[in-house]
C-alpha positions as CSV (number, residue, x, y, z in Angstrom):
1,F,133.6,93.1,103.5
2,Q,132.8,92.3,107.1
3,L,135.1,90.8,109.6
4,S,134.2,89.1,112.9
5,G,135.7,86.5,115.3
6,G,139.3,86.0,116.0
7,G,140.6,85.8,112.4
8,G,142.1,88.4,110.2
9,I,142.5,89.5,106.6
10,R,145.6,90.9,104.9
11,V,145.2,93.0,101.8
12,R,148.1,94.3,99.7
13,V,147.8,96.6,96.7
14,R,150.1,97.9,94.0
15,L,150.0,101.7,93.6
16,P,150.4,103.3,90.2
17,G,154.1,103.6,89.4
18,Q,155.2,101.0,91.9
19,T,156.5,97.5,91.1
20,S,155.9,95.9,94.5
21,P,152.6,95.6,96.5
22,V,152.3,97.3,99.8
23,A,149.8,97.0,102.7
24,L,146.4,98.5,102.0
25,P,146.5,102.0,103.4
26,N,144.1,102.5,106.3
27,A,143.0,105.8,104.7
28,W,141.5,103.8,101.9
29,L,139.1,102.0,104.3
30,T,135.7,103.3,105.1
31,P,133.9,102.0,108.2
32,Y,130.7,100.2,107.0
33,S,128.1,99.1,109.6
34,Q,125.4,96.5,108.8
35,T,122.1,95.8,110.5
36,G,119.2,93.5,109.7
37,A,115.7,95.0,108.9
38,L,114.9,98.4,110.3
39,A,111.6,98.8,112.1
40,G,109.9,101.1,114.6
41,G,109.1,104.7,114.9
42,G,112.3,106.1,116.3
43,A,114.8,108.3,114.4
44,L,118.0,106.9,112.8
45,A,120.9,109.4,112.3
46,L,124.2,108.9,110.4
47,P,126.1,112.0,111.7
48,A,129.6,111.2,110.3
49,A,130.8,111.3,106.7
50,D,132.4,108.1,105.3
51,A,130.5,105.9,107.7
52,P,127.7,104.3,105.7
53,L,125.0,102.0,107.0
54,R,123.6,98.9,105.2
55,A,120.3,97.3,106.1
56,H,120.5,93.6,105.0
57,V,116.9,92.2,104.8
58,T,117.1,88.6,103.6
59,A,113.3,88.0,103.4
60,G,110.0,89.6,104.2
61,G,109.9,93.2,105.0
62,A,110.0,95.9,107.6
63,Q,109.1,99.6,107.9
64,L,111.1,102.3,109.6
65,G,108.6,104.9,110.5
66,G,111.0,107.4,112.0
67,T,113.2,110.0,110.3
68,L,116.4,108.8,108.5
69,S,119.0,111.7,108.6
70,G,122.6,111.9,107.6
71,V,125.3,114.3,106.5
72,S,126.8,114.7,103.1
73,G,129.5,112.0,102.5
74,T,127.7,109.2,104.3
75,G,125.5,106.6,102.7
76,F,122.6,104.2,103.2
77,A,122.5,100.9,101.4
78,K,119.8,98.2,101.2
79,S,120.9,94.6,100.5
80,G,119.3,91.1,100.6
81,G,116.2,89.9,98.8
82,G,113.6,91.3,101.2
83,F,111.7,94.6,101.4
84,Q,112.8,97.6,103.5
85,S,110.4,100.6,103.7
86,L,111.4,104.1,104.9
87,A,108.2,105.9,105.9
88,G,109.3,108.6,108.3
89,G,109.2,112.4,107.7
90,G,112.1,114.9,107.6
91,V,112.2,116.9,104.4
92,N,115.6,116.5,102.7
93,A,116.9,115.0,106.0
94,F,119.3,112.6,104.5
95,A,122.2,114.3,102.6
96,G,124.2,111.1,101.9
97,D,123.9,108.8,98.9
98,V,121.6,105.8,98.7
99,D,122.6,102.4,97.1
100,V,120.0,99.8,96.5
101,Q,122.0,96.6,96.3
102,G,119.3,93.9,96.4
103,G,115.6,93.3,97.0
104,I,113.4,96.3,97.3
105,L,113.9,99.7,99.0
106,G,110.6,101.6,99.3
107,F,110.4,105.3,100.0
108,D,106.9,105.9,101.3
109,A,107.3,109.6,102.4
110,D,108.0,112.6,100.3
111,E,111.4,114.2,99.7
112,R,113.5,112.1,102.1
113,L,116.7,112.9,100.4
114,D,118.8,116.0,99.9
115,N,118.4,117.2,96.3
116,A,122.1,116.6,95.6
117,A,122.1,113.0,96.8
118,R,123.0,110.2,94.4
119,L,120.7,107.3,94.0
120,T,122.1,104.0,92.7
121,V,119.9,101.0,92.0
122,Q,122.1,97.9,91.2
123,D,121.2,95.2,88.8
124,G,118.5,92.9,90.2
125,A,117.4,95.5,92.8
126,T,114.3,97.7,92.9
127,F,113.7,101.2,94.2
128,A,110.0,101.7,94.8
129,L,108.9,105.3,95.2
130,A,105.4,106.1,96.5
131,G,105.6,109.9,96.5
132,A,107.8,112.8,95.3
133,E,111.6,112.7,95.5
134,T,114.4,114.7,94.0
135,V,118.0,113.4,93.6
136,G,121.2,114.8,92.1
137,A,122.0,111.7,90.0
138,L,120.6,108.3,89.1
139,A,122.9,105.4,88.5
140,G,122.9,101.6,88.2
141,G,121.0,99.0,86.1
142,G,118.2,97.9,88.4
143,T,114.5,98.7,88.4
144,L,113.0,102.1,89.3
145,A,109.3,101.8,90.2
146,I,107.6,105.2,90.4
147,G,104.1,104.8,91.7
148,G,102.5,101.5,90.7
149,H,104.7,98.5,91.5
150,V,103.7,94.8,91.8
151,Y,106.1,92.3,93.3
152,A,106.4,89.1,95.4
153,V,108.7,88.5,98.4
154,P,109.1,85.4,100.6
155,F,108.8,85.8,104.4
156,N,109.2,83.5,107.4
157,D,107.0,84.4,110.3
158,D,105.4,87.2,112.3
159,A,108.7,89.1,112.7
160,D,109.2,89.6,109.0
161,S,105.6,89.6,107.8
162,G,105.6,93.4,107.4
163,L,102.5,93.6,109.5
164,S,102.8,96.3,112.2
165,A,100.6,98.1,114.7
166,D,102.5,101.3,113.7
167,K,100.8,101.2,110.3
168,T,97.3,102.4,109.3
169,Y,95.2,99.9,107.4
170,T,92.0,100.3,105.5
171,H,91.4,96.6,104.9
172,L,92.5,93.5,106.9
173,L,90.7,90.5,105.6
174,D,91.2,86.9,106.8
175,F,89.5,84.4,104.5
176,P,87.1,82.6,105.0
177,A,84.6,84.1,107.4
178,N,84.8,81.2,109.9
179,G,85.0,83.1,113.2
180,N,88.8,82.6,113.8
181,P,90.4,85.8,112.5
182,A,94.2,86.2,112.9
183,T,96.0,88.8,114.9
184,V,99.6,89.4,113.8
185,N,101.9,91.7,115.7
186,G,98.9,93.4,117.3
187,V,97.2,93.8,113.9
188,A,93.7,92.3,114.1
189,F,92.2,90.9,110.9
190,L,88.5,90.5,110.2
191,A,87.0,87.1,109.4
192,A,85.9,88.0,105.9
193,G,83.6,86.7,103.2
194,M,84.0,87.8,99.6
195,S,82.0,91.0,100.2
196,G,81.4,93.3,103.1
197,S,82.3,96.5,104.8
198,A,84.1,97.6,108.0
199,G,85.4,100.9,109.3
200,G,84.0,102.9,106.4
201,Y,85.7,100.7,103.8
202,A,84.2,98.0,101.6
203,W,85.1,95.1,99.4
204,S,83.2,93.0,96.8
205,T,84.0,90.1,94.5
206,V,83.0,89.2,90.9
207,N,82.9,85.4,90.3
208,P,84.0,84.7,93.9
209,P,85.6,81.4,94.9
210,G,83.0,79.1,96.6
211,G,85.1,76.5,98.3
212,A,86.6,76.7,101.8
213,W,89.5,74.7,103.4
214,N,90.4,74.5,107.1
215,D,91.6,70.9,107.8
216,P,92.8,70.0,111.3
217,P,94.6,71.0,113.2
218,N,92.5,74.0,112.0
219,D,93.2,77.7,112.4
220,S,91.6,77.9,115.8
221,T,94.6,76.0,117.2
222,R,97.1,78.4,115.6
223,S,98.2,82.0,116.1
224,G,99.7,84.9,114.2
225,I,100.6,84.6,110.6
226,D,100.3,80.8,110.9
227,R,96.5,81.3,111.5
228,L,96.2,83.8,108.6
229,V,97.8,81.5,106.0
230,W,96.3,78.2,107.2
231,D,92.7,78.3,106.0
232,F,91.6,79.7,102.7
233,I,88.9,79.9,100.0
234,Y,89.3,78.5,96.6
235,G,87.5,77.3,93.4
236,S,87.4,80.2,90.9
237,S,89.9,80.3,88.1
238,D,89.1,84.0,87.3
239,F,87.8,86.4,90.0
240,T,88.2,90.0,90.9
241,I,88.1,91.5,94.4
242,T,87.6,95.2,94.6
243,L,88.5,97.4,97.6
244,S,86.5,100.7,97.9
245,G,86.3,103.7,100.0
246,L,89.9,104.8,99.4
247,T,91.0,108.4,99.4
248,P,91.7,109.8,95.9
249,G,95.3,110.9,95.5
250,K,96.6,108.9,98.5
251,A,99.3,106.2,98.3
252,Y,98.6,102.7,99.4
253,E,100.1,99.2,99.5
254,S,97.9,96.1,99.1
255,R,99.2,92.6,99.9
256,L,97.9,89.1,99.4
257,Y,99.4,86.5,101.8
258,F,100.2,82.9,100.7
259,R,101.8,79.7,101.7
260,N,103.0,76.8,99.6
261,F,100.1,74.5,100.1
262,A,101.3,71.3,98.2
263,D,104.1,72.2,95.7
264,N,101.4,72.5,93.0
265,T,101.7,74.2,89.6
266,R,99.5,77.1,90.9
267,F,100.6,79.6,88.2
268,T,98.6,82.7,88.6
269,T,98.4,86.2,87.1
270,F,97.6,89.0,89.5
271,T,96.5,92.3,88.0
272,F,96.0,95.4,90.1
273,T,94.0,98.3,88.8
274,A,93.6,101.5,90.7
275,G,90.4,103.1,89.4
276,A,90.9,103.6,85.7
277,R,94.7,103.0,85.8
278,Q,96.4,99.7,85.8
279,A,99.1,99.7,88.5
280,G,100.8,96.5,87.3
281,S,100.6,92.7,87.0
282,L,102.6,89.7,88.1
283,Y,102.8,86.1,86.9
284,Y,103.6,84.1,90.0
285,N,103.2,80.6,91.6
286,P,102.4,80.9,95.4
287,D,103.4,77.3,95.8
288,T,107.1,78.0,95.3
289,G,109.8,77.3,97.8
290,A,109.7,74.6,100.4
291,R,106.3,73.2,101.3
292,G,104.7,75.5,103.8
293,S,106.9,78.5,103.0
294,R,105.2,81.8,102.9
295,S,105.2,84.8,100.6
296,W,103.1,87.9,99.8
297,V,102.2,89.6,96.5
298,G,102.2,93.3,96.9
299,C,101.1,96.3,94.9
300,R,102.0,99.9,95.7
301,Y,99.6,102.4,94.0
302,T,97.9,105.7,94.2
303,A,94.1,105.8,94.3
304,D,92.5,107.9,91.6
305,T,89.1,109.7,91.8
306,D,87.2,106.3,92.0
307,G,88.9,105.5,95.3
308,T,89.0,101.8,94.3
309,L,91.6,99.0,93.8
310,A,90.5,96.0,91.7
311,I,92.6,92.8,92.1
312,R,92.0,90.3,89.3
313,V,93.3,86.8,90.0
314,V,93.5,84.4,87.0
315,S,94.7,80.8,87.5
316,H,96.4,79.2,84.5
317,V,96.2,75.6,85.7
318,D,92.5,74.5,86.2
319,R,93.2,71.8,88.8
320,D,95.5,74.1,90.8
321,K,93.4,77.2,91.2
322,C,94.7,80.1,93.4
323,H,94.0,80.0,97.1
324,L,92.9,83.2,98.9
325,Y,94.2,83.3,102.5
326,G,94.4,86.9,103.6
327,L,94.6,90.5,102.4
328,S,95.8,93.8,103.8
329,N,95.7,97.3,102.4
330,E,97.8,99.9,104.2
331,E,98.2,103.7,103.9
332,L,101.6,105.0,102.9
333,A,102.9,108.3,104.2
334,S,103.2,110.1,100.9
335,T,100.7,112.8,100.1
336,S,102.0,113.7,96.7
337,E,101.7,112.2,93.2
338,P,104.6,109.8,92.6
339,V,107.3,111.8,90.8
340,L,111.1,111.3,90.7
341,T,113.1,114.3,89.7
342,V,116.7,113.8,88.7
343,A,118.5,117.1,88.8
344,P,122.2,116.7,88.2
345,A,124.4,119.8,88.7
346,A,126.2,121.3,85.7
347,A,129.4,119.2,86.0
348,T,127.5,115.9,86.7
349,D,127.2,113.2,84.1
350,A,125.3,110.1,85.4
351,R,124.2,106.9,83.7
352,F,121.2,104.6,84.5
353,T,120.7,101.6,82.3
354,G,117.9,99.9,84.1
355,S,114.1,100.0,83.6
356,V,111.6,102.5,84.8
357,T,108.1,101.2,85.6
358,G,105.0,102.3,87.4
359,S,102.2,104.9,87.1
360,G,104.2,108.0,88.0
361,T,106.4,110.6,86.4
362,L,110.1,110.8,85.7
363,V,111.5,114.3,85.4
364,K,115.0,115.4,84.2
365,D,115.9,118.8,85.7
366,G,119.2,120.5,86.5
367,D,122.0,121.7,84.2
368,G,123.9,118.5,84.1
369,T,123.5,115.3,82.0
370,Q,121.5,112.2,82.9
371,R,121.7,109.1,80.7
372,F,119.1,106.5,80.3
373,G,119.7,103.1,78.6
374,G,116.7,101.0,79.4
375,A,112.9,100.9,79.0
376,I,110.9,103.8,80.5
377,A,107.4,102.4,80.6
378,L,105.5,105.1,82.3
379,P,102.0,106.4,81.2
380,V,103.3,109.9,80.7
381,P,106.3,111.2,78.8
382,L,109.8,111.6,80.2
383,A,109.8,115.3,81.2
384,V,113.1,117.0,80.2
385,Q,112.9,120.4,81.8
386,A,116.5,121.5,81.9
387,G,120.0,120.3,81.0
388,T,120.5,117.2,78.8
389,A,118.9,113.9,78.9
390,V,120.8,111.2,76.8
391,L,119.0,108.2,75.5
392,E,121.6,105.5,74.9
393,Q,121.3,102.5,72.6
394,G,118.5,100.2,73.8
395,A,116.4,102.9,75.4
396,D,112.7,102.5,74.8
397,L,110.2,105.2,75.8
398,P,106.7,104.2,74.6
399,G,105.3,107.2,76.5
400,G,107.7,109.4,74.6
401,A,109.4,112.6,75.9
402,A,108.5,116.2,76.4
403,V,111.5,118.6,76.0
404,A,111.1,122.1,77.5
405,A,112.6,125.2,75.9
406,G,116.3,125.4,76.8
407,A,116.6,121.6,77.4
408,T,118.1,118.9,75.2
409,L,117.1,115.3,74.4
410,R,120.1,113.7,72.8
411,V,120.4,110.3,71.0
412,P,124.1,109.8,70.3
413,L,124.2,106.2,68.9
414,G,120.8,105.4,67.7
415,G,119.0,102.2,68.6
416,V,116.3,104.2,70.5
417,T,112.5,104.1,70.2
418,L,110.2,106.9,71.3
419,G,106.4,106.8,71.3
420,A,106.1,110.6,71.0
421,I,108.1,113.8,71.3
422,S,106.8,117.3,72.2
423,G,107.9,120.6,73.6
424,E,110.1,123.5,72.5
425,G,113.6,122.2,73.3
426,V,116.3,120.5,71.2
427,F,116.1,116.9,69.8
428,E,119.7,116.0,68.9
429,L,120.5,113.0,66.7
430,S,124.2,112.7,67.0
431,G,124.8,109.8,64.7
432,T,127.7,107.3,64.7
433,A,130.3,108.9,62.4
434,D,133.4,107.2,63.9
435,Y,132.4,103.6,62.8
436,A,134.0,102.6,59.5
437,A,132.1,100.9,56.8
438,T,134.3,97.8,56.9
439,D,134.0,95.1,59.5
440,G,137.6,94.0,59.0
441,P,140.6,95.2,60.9
442,H,141.5,98.7,59.9
443,F,143.5,101.7,61.1
444,V,142.2,105.2,62.0
445,K,144.6,108.1,62.4
446,I,144.2,110.3,65.5
447,T,145.4,113.8,66.2
448,G,143.8,114.3,69.7
449,D,140.9,113.6,71.9
450,A,138.4,115.0,69.4
451,D,139.0,112.4,66.8
452,C,140.1,109.4,68.9
453,G,136.6,107.9,69.1
454,V,136.6,107.6,72.9
455,S,133.3,108.9,74.3
456,R,131.1,108.9,77.3
457,D,128.2,108.1,75.0
458,K,129.6,104.6,74.5
459,R,129.4,101.5,76.7
460,Y,132.7,99.8,77.3
461,T,133.5,96.3,78.6
462,H,137.3,97.0,78.7
463,L,139.3,100.2,79.1
464,I,142.9,99.3,79.8
465,D,145.9,101.6,79.9
466,F,149.1,99.5,79.8
467,G,152.5,100.8,81.2
468,S,154.1,102.1,84.3
469,S,153.6,105.8,84.1
470,T,151.6,107.3,87.0
471,A,149.7,109.6,84.6
472,L,146.2,108.3,84.4
473,A,144.5,108.4,80.9
474,V,141.2,110.2,81.1
475,V,139.9,110.8,77.6
476,N,136.8,112.9,76.9
477,G,135.5,112.0,80.4
478,V,136.3,108.3,80.1
479,T,138.8,106.9,82.6
480,F,141.1,104.0,81.5
481,N,142.3,101.5,84.1
482,K,146.1,101.5,84.5
483,E,147.4,98.0,84.3
484,R,150.7,96.0,83.8
485,A,149.4,92.5,84.2
486,V,149.6,89.7,81.6
487,S,146.2,88.4,82.9
488,G,143.6,89.7,85.2
489,P,140.4,90.6,86.1
490,F,140.5,94.3,87.0
491,C,137.6,96.7,87.7
492,G,135.2,94.2,86.3
493,Q,137.2,93.6,83.1
494,S,139.0,90.4,82.4
495,W,141.7,89.2,80.0
496,S,144.5,86.7,79.6
497,N,147.9,86.4,78.0
498,A,148.3,90.1,77.1
499,P,151.7,90.9,75.7
500,A,152.6,92.7,78.9
501,S,155.4,90.8,80.6
502,S,157.5,94.0,81.0
503,S,156.4,97.6,81.5
504,H,157.8,100.9,80.4
505,S,157.1,104.4,81.7
506,G,157.2,106.0,78.2
507,G,159.4,108.5,76.5
508,N,160.5,109.3,73.0
509,T,157.8,111.9,73.2
510,G,159.0,113.6,70.0
511,N,157.5,110.8,68.1
512,I,154.0,111.5,69.5
513,G,152.0,113.9,67.4
514,V,149.2,114.3,69.9
515,P,149.7,117.4,72.2
516,P,150.6,116.6,75.9
517,S,147.4,118.5,76.9
518,Q,145.2,115.7,75.4
519,G,144.0,112.8,77.5
520,I,144.9,110.3,74.8
521,Y,148.5,111.4,75.1
522,N,148.8,109.7,78.5
523,L,147.3,106.5,76.9
524,I,149.9,106.2,74.1
525,N,152.9,107.4,76.1
526,D,153.8,104.4,78.3
527,F,153.4,100.8,77.4
528,C,154.0,97.1,78.1
529,Y,156.0,94.7,76.0
530,N,158.0,91.4,75.9
531,G,155.1,89.0,75.3
532,P,153.8,86.5,75.6
533,Y,153.4,86.5,71.8
534,A,152.3,83.7,69.5
535,P,151.6,80.9,69.9
536,S,150.1,82.2,73.1
537,V,146.7,83.7,72.5
538,F,145.7,87.0,74.0
539,A,141.9,87.0,75.0
540,L,139.4,89.5,76.1
541,T,136.8,87.6,78.3
542,G,133.5,88.2,79.9
543,L,131.7,89.2,76.7
544,T,128.0,88.6,76.0
545,T,127.3,86.0,73.3
546,G,125.5,87.4,70.3
547,R,126.4,91.1,71.0
548,W,128.3,93.3,68.5
549,Y,131.5,94.9,69.8
550,E,134.5,96.9,68.4
551,V,137.9,96.4,70.0
552,R,140.5,99.2,69.5
553,F,144.3,99.1,70.1
554,Y,145.9,102.5,70.5
555,H,149.4,103.1,69.1
556,R,152.1,105.6,68.3
557,K,155.6,105.4,66.9
558,W,158.3,104.5,69.4
559,E,161.4,104.6,67.1
560,D,161.8,105.5,63.4
561,S,161.8,102.6,61.0
562,K,162.3,99.8,63.5
563,A,161.4,96.4,62.1
564,R,158.6,96.1,64.6
565,D,156.6,93.9,62.2
566,T,153.4,92.6,63.9
567,T,150.5,90.5,62.8
568,F,147.2,90.5,64.7
569,T,144.8,87.6,64.0
570,F,141.3,88.1,65.4
571,D,139.2,85.0,66.2
572,P,135.7,85.9,67.6
573,D,134.6,82.2,67.4
574,G,137.7,80.6,68.9
575,T,138.8,77.7,66.8
576,G,135.9,78.2,64.4
577,P,136.1,79.3,60.8
578,I,136.0,83.1,61.4
579,S,139.5,84.6,61.4
580,D,140.6,88.1,60.3
581,A,144.3,89.1,60.2
582,I,146.2,92.3,59.6
583,S,150.0,93.0,59.4
584,F,151.6,96.3,60.2
585,N,154.6,98.1,61.7
586,P,153.7,100.8,64.2
587,D,157.2,102.4,63.8
588,S,156.7,103.0,60.1
589,P,156.9,105.2,58.1
590,A,159.9,107.2,59.2
591,G,159.7,111.0,59.5
592,T,156.0,111.3,60.3
593,F,153.7,110.8,63.2
594,N,151.8,107.6,63.4
595,D,149.3,108.0,66.3
596,N,146.4,105.7,65.5
597,Y,144.1,103.0,66.7
598,L,143.6,99.5,65.1
599,A,139.9,98.7,65.1
600,Y,138.1,95.4,64.6
601,R,134.3,95.0,64.7
602,Y,132.9,91.6,65.5
603,V,129.9,89.7,67.0
604,A,130.8,87.6,70.0
605,L,130.1,84.0,69.2
606,N,131.1,83.0,72.8
607,D,132.2,84.9,75.8
608,R,135.7,85.8,74.5
609,L,137.6,87.4,71.7
610,D,140.9,85.6,70.9
611,I,143.7,87.7,69.5
612,T,147.0,86.1,68.3
613,V,149.9,88.6,68.3
614,A,152.8,87.4,66.2
615,C,156.2,89.3,66.0
616,P,158.9,87.6,63.9
617,N,161.7,90.1,64.6
618,P,163.7,91.1,67.7
619,D,161.8,94.4,68.0
620,R,158.5,93.3,69.4
621,Y,155.1,94.8,69.6
622,H,154.3,97.4,72.3
623,I,150.8,97.4,73.8
624,Y,149.8,100.9,74.9
625,G,146.1,100.7,75.6
626,L,142.9,99.1,74.4
627,S,139.2,99.6,74.6
628,N,136.3,97.2,73.8
629,E,132.9,98.9,73.2
630,E,129.4,97.7,72.5
631,V,128.3,98.6,69.0
632,P,124.7,99.7,68.2
633,G,122.7,97.4,65.9
634,A,122.2,100.2,63.4
635,L,125.4,101.9,62.4
636,D,123.6,104.9,60.9
637,G,122.7,106.0,64.4
638,S,118.9,106.1,63.6
639,A,116.3,106.8,66.2
640,T,112.8,105.5,65.7
641,L,109.6,107.5,66.4
642,S,106.9,104.9,66.7
643,I,103.9,107.2,67.1
644,A,100.3,105.8,67.6
645,D,98.7,109.2,68.1
646,D,99.4,112.6,66.5
647,C,102.1,114.7,68.2
648,V,103.7,118.1,67.5
649,F,107.2,119.1,68.2
650,D,107.8,122.9,68.4
651,G,111.5,122.6,69.1
652,T,114.5,122.0,66.8
653,V,116.0,118.8,65.4
654,T,119.8,118.8,65.1
655,G,122.6,116.4,64.3
656,S,123.7,114.0,61.6
657,G,121.9,110.9,62.9
658,G,119.0,109.3,61.1
659,L,115.3,109.4,62.1
660,I,112.7,106.7,61.3
661,K,109.0,107.7,61.6
662,S,106.7,104.7,62.0
663,G,103.3,104.1,63.5
664,A,99.9,105.3,62.4
665,G,100.1,108.8,64.0
666,A,101.2,112.0,62.4
667,F,104.4,113.7,63.5
668,T,104.7,117.5,62.9
669,V,107.7,119.8,63.4
670,T,107.3,123.5,63.6
671,G,110.9,124.5,64.7
672,V,113.7,125.2,62.2
673,G,116.6,122.9,63.0
674,D,119.9,122.1,61.3
675,A,119.7,118.3,61.2
676,T,121.4,116.6,58.3
677,G,120.6,112.9,58.8
678,A,118.4,110.8,56.7
679,L,114.6,110.7,57.4
680,T,112.6,107.6,56.6
681,V,108.8,107.7,56.8
682,S,107.7,104.1,57.1
683,G,104.2,104.6,58.4
684,G,101.6,107.2,59.2
685,A,102.4,110.8,58.3
686,C,105.3,113.1,58.9
687,G,105.6,116.7,58.0
688,V,106.3,120.3,58.9
689,A,104.2,123.3,59.7
690,E,104.7,127.1,60.2
691,G,107.9,127.0,58.2
692,G,109.5,124.3,60.2
693,R,112.3,122.0,59.1
694,I,113.1,118.4,60.2
695,T,116.3,117.7,58.2
696,S,118.2,118.9,55.2
697,G,119.3,115.3,54.5
698,P,117.7,112.7,52.2
699,V,114.0,111.7,52.8
700,S,112.4,108.4,51.9
701,V,108.7,107.9,52.1
702,L,107.7,104.2,52.0
703,A,104.5,102.8,50.5
704,G,101.4,103.7,52.6
705,A,103.1,106.6,54.4
706,T,102.6,110.3,53.9
707,L,104.8,113.4,53.7
708,F,103.1,116.7,54.3
709,G,103.2,120.3,55.4
710,H,104.4,123.9,54.9
711,G,108.1,124.4,55.5
712,Q,111.5,122.8,54.5
713,M,112.0,119.1,54.0
714,G,115.2,117.5,53.2
715,G,117.5,117.2,50.3
716,P,116.6,114.5,47.8
717,V,113.1,113.2,48.5
718,S,112.0,109.8,47.2
719,V,108.3,108.6,47.5
720,A,107.3,105.0,46.9
721,S,104.6,104.5,44.3
């Protein structure tokens, strides 16, 4: 938070093991400075740890051309809906972490960050990389744009127009050629027709607009950006303007400037193609916002050997064709092909669930683990050079993956699509063995962390450790949140009416079968109790409608043969017809350990799961801990190889998860792996060569598909007639 003026804020917290809140310790507070947009050519240094800086850019954009430096332990954040560019030099000069919280943060120079820095891109934000960069971890759920990136941002006036005399431009075109070109922040535009040349660069147009507009008070009475976006040309529903003379291998950014002319339905698709490679497209209406408001459509790209950029403009409403006001094309500082290398250290396990777009390359290096859970839509494969790359459910890689010798590509829960796989590494299909066949409430015995089902591979909405012990439950790298509240939100998780009116620090440890060395021991030692019970309804909230989940309640025996009879009734549709109940006594049977979890798999039909906890006897239910996890759509843990062109994998396939081969291309494996999962060939061809083996599990070849090769293939093989 930020605090200014004469007021104050009082914050109190409750520490683990305490029953009363205390004043927030000053040691927990980190000084956090905030500025607006950063511009100019001077250096910016963050010399102290735990003293981060945030640039809040609400609209438009700015470029910091000087070096950003900082020590390890500090941080730089970008917030607001605008564009902040960092274009200065200084190899690995910033050793802190970077957090993109909103809008777009552009890195225009190469290797700005220390190789151990953590890059976080929050939901709704974009990190746009023009050159080469290496980071130690990648987190968040936003958009990572490597190379080509097309976007639109609003801006207000000259100050946030992004035009600067500190930049180098190849093209500065003010349409039409009427003798009144704009000058913005010292940047002089050229009064331009639809073709021409200047300064060694040229432009031309196919099917150019033929109309021109410059009503009074015309642009000669105006200045700055107001002059640039006052007059325009119009009249073509599909035209392409091409910029030429660009330097192959160099990074650029092109921008088209607009204003809301008349609140029209001026829906337009802008497609940018750098030589032979499409950089991206955007469906956009420049007549959005308040009448007269301004915006630009930008494209960041790298020129190929043709040295050209073609901008195709297609209007979708014939009466409201796109207006062309002005165009700029600026050089970016990077001299390298756009590549992001994520190189986590051996002990690091990072998760990025957002999308990756552009024309560049994404590389996984380092001995640690990096997880990806979104679409990676790059023209080249994900390059897994070292350590482990994990593809979580929902990951989609149409460009596929290349796995080097010694590296691992792991698919733990299925629900993943790959367009190809190559290399000499390991392709691990872990499967989803801990999901029971039944959807109804059921119990699973646990003996320790290994069989408790808690995993970093899963995505959780709720992880709650009830009770008053100060020992935090960390199970297989998953940290539960200690809580004693009947209702809350806490750490992004929300619930109401939990049977947690009283808390207990645990004990009776002779009735716990799990060894104290296990993380799950801390989860099932302490507990809360004393209701509210039925008719009050305990609810987990904040769920996504239509998504499958599994909730798990973790138990152990407290006392032998107590009449702790309990009935759980699960209602995923509230008062609707779906209701599943189970009755049990966690303190029974006597003389044996009863460490377990009660699991219930369901599809959320609204944003909550209602759970009625009924206890008819004086000895009431104890709540130790619970988790609520997202469940993959396919419980067999299958990954899909949707291959259009032939590919060969010289590595090994391991694990018990299934593999589906689809697409017209042929998939060949030459390595000898120990996979045991099912293989389904639904399209194209799939086979082995040079004595290779894909799986020892069952193989099904569907009609129209082919199984081939020389090697080992499966257990039972069925081929459709």
